[in-house]
N, C-alpha and C positions, 0 to 999 in steps of 0.2 A: 480601404483599410485592410491590412493583412489579417488572415484568418485568426492567428493567435491573439491579436489585439482585440478582435471582436469577442473572442471567447473570454479574454481577460476581463472584459467589461460586464460579464454575466455573473449572476449569483442565483443558482437554482436552490430549491428546497433540499435536494440531496447534498449540497455543499454544507448546509447548516447541520443536517442529520449526521454526516460523516465527521464534521469537525467536533461535534458533541461527543461522538463515539471515541475519536482519537484522544480528546482531552480526558475522558474518563479512564481510558486504558493507561495513558501516560501518568496521570496524577495518582493512579492506584499503585504505581511502582516507583515513581520518582517525585520528590517534593522540591520544587524550585530548582530544577536541574538545567543542564546545558543540552539543548535539543538541536539536532541537525535535520532540517526539513528538506528532503530531496523532492523536487517537483512542487514548488510552493503554490502553484495554481493561482487562484485569484487572491490569495493572501489571507484568507479567513483564519486558517490554522495558526498562522504567525501572530495575528492580532490576539486571538484567544489565549494562546500559550504565553505571550508576553504579558498580557493583562493579568494572568495568574502568577506572575513572578518568575517565569522561566527566562533564561537567556537563549535566544533563538537565532540560528544562522540558517539562511536559505541557500540552496545549492541547485543549480539547473544548467543544462546545456544551452538553453535558449535565453539570450539576453533580453528578449521582449518581456520576460517575466521579472526582470530587474532583480536577479538573485544577488546575494551578498558575495557568493563565490561562483564563478562560471566554470563549468566542467561537466564531464560525463561520469555517471555513477559507477561504471566499471573501472574507473581510474580515479581514486580519491587520494592521489599522492599529495595534494595540497593540505590534507587533513592528517593530523598526528594520531598515533596509536592511542586508542581508548580515551580520546579527548572529549567525547560526548557521553552523556548518560543515556541518551535515546537518539536513534535515527529513524525517521519515518520515510516511507516510499509508497505513496498511495496511487495505484494504477500507473506505475512508472515502468516496471520491469517488462510488461507485455509489449512495450514499444521497442524492445531490443530483441534481436535474434536469440533463440534459445541457447546458442553456443556461448553467449556472454553471461548467462545466469549464474554459473558457478563462480566466475570472477567477481560478479557483483556481490554475491553473498559473502564471499571471502573478504572483500573490502569493507562491507557493512559491519561484519563481525570484528574486523580489526579496529575500526574507528569508534565504536560505541558499545556500551555494556548491554543495551537492549535495542531491539528493533521492532518496529510495527510495519508490516507489509500488507498492502491490499492488492489482491489480484482479481481480475474480472472472471466470472464464471460464464462460460459460453452458453448461448441459446436464450430461450425465453423462460421466464420464471413466474410460477403461479404460487399464490400464497392464500391460505385461509387463516384468519385471525379471530379469536374470540376474546372479548374483554367484557365480562359481565358487570364490571363496575363494583365489585365487592372484594374488599380486603386486598386490593391490588392484584387480584388474579388475572392472569394473561396467558393465553395459549396461542401458539403459532405453528402451522404446518406448511412446509414449502415443497414445491415440485419443480424440477428443472427439465425442460424439454430440449434435449441435446441430441444431435446426430452422433450417437455413440460409435458408429462405424467410420466416421471421418477421422483420418489421421493426417494432420497437417505436418509440413516439414519443419516448421518453426524457424525457417530461414527466409520465408517470403511473407510480405504483408497481405494477409488474407481476411482479416477481421476488423470490425469496428470502422467500416468505411475506409479500409486501407490504412489504418493506423496501428493495428496490432499484428504481431507475428504469430502469436499463440495465445490461448486462453485455457483456463482450468476446466477440466471435465472431458476433453477430447482424448482419443487414444494417444498414448505417449505423454499425455499431460494430465494424468489423473491425480487426485489428491495424494495417493500413495507415492507416486513418482516425485511430486513436488516436495512432499515431506521428507523423502529420502535425501533429496538434494540439500534441503535446509538443515537436516540433521547432521550433515558433515561439518557445519560451521556453528550451529546453534543448538541449544536445547529448546525444544518447542514447548513453550509455556501454555499456549492455548491456540486453537484453530476454531474459528466460529463464523457464523453468518449473522450480520446485523439484521434483526427482524424488521427494522424500519427502512432498510435498503438492501434487499436480498440479492441483487446481481453480483455482490462482492463476497469473496472469501477472505477473511482477515486472519493474520498470523501474528501472535505475540511471541517474540523470540528472545532468548538470553544467550549472549555471546559466550563461546567456549574458547575464545582467543587467548593464547599464551605467547608472550613475547619470547 
C-alpha cells in the first residue's frame, strides 16, 4: 500500500484537536460560508465544516486524497477571484521550497477573503499547563528547543523525515520574516499557538486583494 494511502487511513488525536481549532476560527469569522480546504488530509475538516452548514471544496496535488480539484497551491488558476470566504492550508506550505511561498500567499489572497495557515515550528516543544479546575482558569507556558544557529536553504528537503523544505523558528525563517511575507498580501488578524497542540504556529489572515 502506498505511504499516502496508509496515512489516509489514520486518525490521530491531533487531527481532532486541530479540526476543532480550525472550526472555531472559521465559524468566528464566517457563518455558513464557502470554504476551500487545501490539503484535505484524512477529510475530518471537510466533514465537520460541511456538517455545520458550510460549502466545502477540497484542493490537493495528490489524487490519492481524492480532492474535488486537483492542482498545486502556488497555481490556483482554476479558482476565481474572491470566490471563497475562507481558504485553509494546514501544514502544506512547508512542503514547498521557500521560493514558492510568496506566490502561494498571493494566490491565497486572490481567491479568498480570509485564510487560515498552519506552519510547523522546528525542534522539540515543552509545555507546562496548570488547570486548577476553578472558574475555567487555565495557564500554559511553552518552550521551543530549536537549533537557532542552523540556517536552512529552504530549497532542500531537510526536515520532517525529508518532507519539509523549511520550518518556522530557524534562521531566515523566524516569525518576523514569515509575518513580513504574509503582510504583503494579508492583514494579520492573529498569530497564535494552539495550547492543545504546540508544534504548530497558526495564522488568521484577512486578504487585502484588490481586483
